[in-house]
N, C-alpha and C positions, 0 to 999 in steps of 0.2 A: 194855612199851616199854623199861624199864631192862634187862630180860634181853637184849633184842636188842642194846642198846648194849654190854652187858658182853661178849657173844659177839664183836662186832666188835673190842673192845679185846683180848680173849684171842687172837684169830687174828692180829692185827697192831696193836699199840698205837698206833703213829704214825698209821697210816691210820685206825684206829678213832676216835681223838680228832678227826682231821680230819673224818671223816664225821659225828661227833656234832654238830659245829658247823655244817657245811655243809648238813645236812639237818634243821635244827631245826624245820622246819615240821611234821614228824611228831609232835612233842610236843604240838602245839596241838590235835590231835584226840582226845587222851586226858587224863586227869586228871593233876595234878602227882604224881609218885611219893611214896610215903610215906617217912618216915625209915627204916623197916625195909627197904624196897626199896633205898634208897641204901646203907645199911650192908651189906646182904647182897651187893650188887654189888661193893662195895669188898672185902669178905671173899673173894669168889670170885677177884677179881683177884690178891690177894696169895697166895692158896692155890695158884695155878697158875703164877705167874711168879716167877722168882727173881732176875732181873737187877737189880742194884742201881740202875742208871740208870733202868730202867723203873719200879722200885718208887718212886723219888723222883718220877717223872712222875705215877704214879698217886696218890701221896700228895698232891701239890700239887693235882691235879684233885679229889681227895676233899675236901680242905679247902675248895676253891672251891665245890663243890657244897653242902657242909653249911652253910657260912657265907653263901653268896650265892645260894642256891637261889631264893628269891622274886624277886630282881633278875634272875637269869638267865632265868627263865620270863617275866618281864615284858618283857624285851628281845626274846626270840625270838617273843613273841606277835604282834609286828607283821607277821611273815612269814606269819601265818595269815589276816590280814585281806585283804579284797578292796579294791583300789584302783580308783577310777573316774578316767578321763582324758578330758577334753572339750577338743577342739581339736588336731587331728593335722596341723598344718602342718610347716614345715621343722624347727622346734624341738620341738614337741609330739610328733611321731611318733617322734623319736629318744629323747626322754625316756621315753615309754611303752615303747619297746623295751627300754630299760635296766632299767626296773622289772620287766618280764617276765623278762629274763635273770637278775635278782637273785632270782627265785623267787616274786615276788608274783603273785597272781591278779588280772588287770587286765581291766576292762570299759571299753569306749571308745565315744565318739560323735564324729562330725564331719559337717558338712553335705555334704561331698564323698563321694558314694556309691562312687566308685572306690577312694578311700582306705579306706573302711569294708570293702569287699570284700577288699582286700589284707590288712588286719589280721585279718579273719575267716579268711582262708586260712592265716595264720601261727598260728592257734590262740587268738586273742583272742575274748572274748565281746563282741559288739557290740550296741548299743541304738540305737533310732531317735530318741531325744530325750535332752536333758540330764536330764530327770526320770527317765527309764528308767535312766540310769546311777546317779543318786542313790538310787533304790529298791534297787539291788543292791550298793551299795558302803558300806564303813565310812568311807572317806576319799575325797573327790573333789578332783581337781586340775584346774584350768582354765588353758589357755594360749591366749589369744584375741587378736585383732588390736587391739582398741581398748576404751576405756572403755564405749562404747555397747554393744558385744557382751557385755561383762561384766555390765552392768546388765540386759540382756535375759535372759541365761542364769539369773541369780539372782533378779531382781525383776520381770521382764517378765510379761505375761499368762499365759504358760505356763512361767514361771520356777520354779526349784526351790523357792524359799521360799514360793511361793503354794500349794504342795501339801505343806506340812510334815508333815501326818499320814501321808503315804505314803513319807516319806524315812527311811532308816535311818542315813544318814551322820552321824557325830559330829564330823568335822573337815573343813573346807573350806580348800583352799590355792589361791590365785590367783597364778600365775606370769606373768601378762600384764604388759606394761609400760603402766601407766596412771597417771593423776594421783592423788596421795595423797588428794585429797578424795573421789574415787569409792571408793577402797579403804576409807576410813573409813565411808562410807555403807553399803557392803555388809556390812562387819564389824558395824556396829550393827544392821543388819537381821537378820543371822544370830544375834547375841546375843539379840535380842528374840523370836526364833522358837523355840517349844518343839518340839524334834525329839528324841524319845526321851530326854527329860530334859535337853536342852540341847546346843548345839553350839558349836564354836569356829571362828574364821576367822583365817587367816594370809595376809598379802600377802607373796609371796616371788618377786619377779622375779629374773632370772638375768643373768649376764654370761659371755661366752665364745664366743657365736656357735655356728654349726652344727657346727663341728669339735669343740668342747668338748661339745656335746650328743651328738654321735656317740660320743665317747670316754668319756663319763661323767665329765668333768672340769669341769663348770660351777661357778660361784660363785653361791650363793644369798644374797640380802639379805632378811632376814626381819623382818617387823613383826607384832605381835600379842602375845598373852599369852605370857609366858615358859614357862609350863607346857605350853602347846600346842606351842611351839617345841621344847622338849625331847622331847616325845612324837613329833614329826615328824622328828627328826634321822635315824633309820634310813632313812626314805624319801628325804630329801634326799641322803644319802650313797650311795644307790643310783644317783643321777643326777649327782652332782657330787663334787668333792673339797674344796670350801670352803663352809662354812655360817656366816654371820655374823648374829648377832642384833642388830638395830638399835634395838629399843624397841617402843613401843606400836603400835596399828593405824595404818597409813599410812606408817610410817617406812621400811619396805622399799621401797615405791614411791618415796618421796622420795629414798632413797639411789640408786636406779637412775637417776632423771632427773638427779641431780647428777653421777653417774658419766659418763653419756653427754654431758652438757654439757661436762664437762672433756675428754672424749675428742674432741668436735667441735672445741673451741677449740684443743686440742693439734694436731690434724690440720691445721687452718687455719694455725697458726703455723709448723709444720714445712714445709708445702707452700709457703707464701709465702717462707720463708727459702731453700728449695731453688731456687725459681724466681728469686729475686733473685741467689743465688749463681751460677746459670748465666748470668744477664745480665752479671754482673761477671767472668765467665771462670773460675769455679771449678766443677768437675764435681760432680755429686750424689754420686758414690761417695766422692770425697774429703771432701765435707762430712759425709757419713754417718759416715765414720771419725772425723772430728773431733767431731761431736755425741756419738757413742757412747762417747767417751773423755773427754768434757768435761761441763760443767754443763747442756748442752742435751739430754742423753740422755733419752729417753722412749719409751713404747710405740710411738708413731707413727714413730720413727726406727729403733729397734732390732728391732722385731717386725713392724710393719705398714707398712713403708716405702712411700710413695705414688709413688715414681719408677720407671717401667718400666725394667728392666735392672739394677737395683741388688740386688734380693733375689728369690730363688726362692720359690715356694709361696704368694705373697700375691696378692690380686686385681690389683695393678698388673702382675704378670707374665703375666696372662691377659686383657688388655684390660679390666680392672676388672669382669670377670664374677664372679658369686658374691659371697660376703662379706656385708657389712651394707649393704643397699640405701639409697641416698640418700633415698628417700621415707620410710624408717623413721627415719633421722636427723632429717629435717625434722619428722616427727611428734613425736619425743621432745623436740626443741627447742621445739616449740609447747607441749608439756606443761610444760616448764620455764618458759616465758614466762608461761603462765597462772598457774602456781603462784607465781612471783615477784610477779606483779601482785596476787594475792589477799592476800599477806602484806606488800605494800609494800616489797619488797626491790629495791635497785638492781641492774640486770642488763644493762649495756651490751654485754657480750660475748655474752650470750644473744641479744640483739636482732640483733647483727651476724651471728652464726652462723646464726640462723634465716633471715635475709634471703638469705644466700648459698646455703644449701642449698635453700631454696624456689625460688630462681632457677634452680638446676641442674635441679630437677624440671620447672619450667615449660619449660625448653629441651630436654626429652626424655631426660634422664639419670636419671630416677627409679629405674630398676631397676639401674643401675650401682652398684658399691660406692662408699661415700661418699668414699673416698680419691681418686676421680676428680676431686675439686676441684683437685688439682694440675694436671691437664692442661686441664680444661674451664673452670676459672675463672681460675687464675693463668697459664695458657698455658705451663706447664712443658714441657720437652722430655725425650724418652726418653734414657736413658744408653746410649751405644753403645760 
């Protein structure tokens, strides 16, 4: 293996180094090179190349190899592992695609057979059950609609944890948006189940929506053991650009529902202000300019503006189609309300927001983006 890498470096140093890092999966199928192999490869490099600049490059790489060899192979070993992905909806399908593009071997499952067929056609290994995925995977990621689905996949009659002796997975990551209490229950069940010497669980919901899932720019909020978090970082960074460790089990899920609560309240405030401004004779475009250069500036005004005609590329510009469905916002607010009640926290804004978005769902707008609250609740007008 080292001889092959040496040959690449001899023929083209820059390209060779790039290939060494971009094809690290090849190292995982062979043993770690001996110190003799490393020194011999370095000797060959200096024997055949005389460029001073290239020599410095090779010297730096040689020092890195000799001093950081164990760390290097520990990092690249993640690319040798098989990752299971359960739940191939709007978010999960894109996240699985990005893992595949990053070079991971990915095995998938979804209850939608058409989706499974599409993934099989793309070269993914597919399995007919969550257990089948766990039997074939070192790490399993779940991206499911609700707490009930998560409980069923992990702890149901045919759940993964009820067949621990058949499971090879050592790390489970749940990226579903669920309540922290369920995350902690599943984490405790994983910790109590002996799977090949023990397994770890991370709750790691995401923020960024479908566009970020497509582009691999999601933000992950991670709860669980810090050691498992560090081990999973390469996986997260194959699907996102920000990975934030929140603390112990359940804190990732807690962070997600707090984030979405703030997002809902912000959208309501901005929408109400725009509607009031229109009633007082101020155009939404003018108010947007004021907000975005003043203290009212926020994501709902400068990135996800709810007024049709003010901003291109947002759901408001396409009749509120796409984006983050109102029914999902109502679900997340329900999770926030339940969590607040369980810990005795005062949550008047949660209650108000929950009521408004639930009303929109009841009126038939459940599939529209949640920013439709500007038009369908506050009766705001399009900007012309």
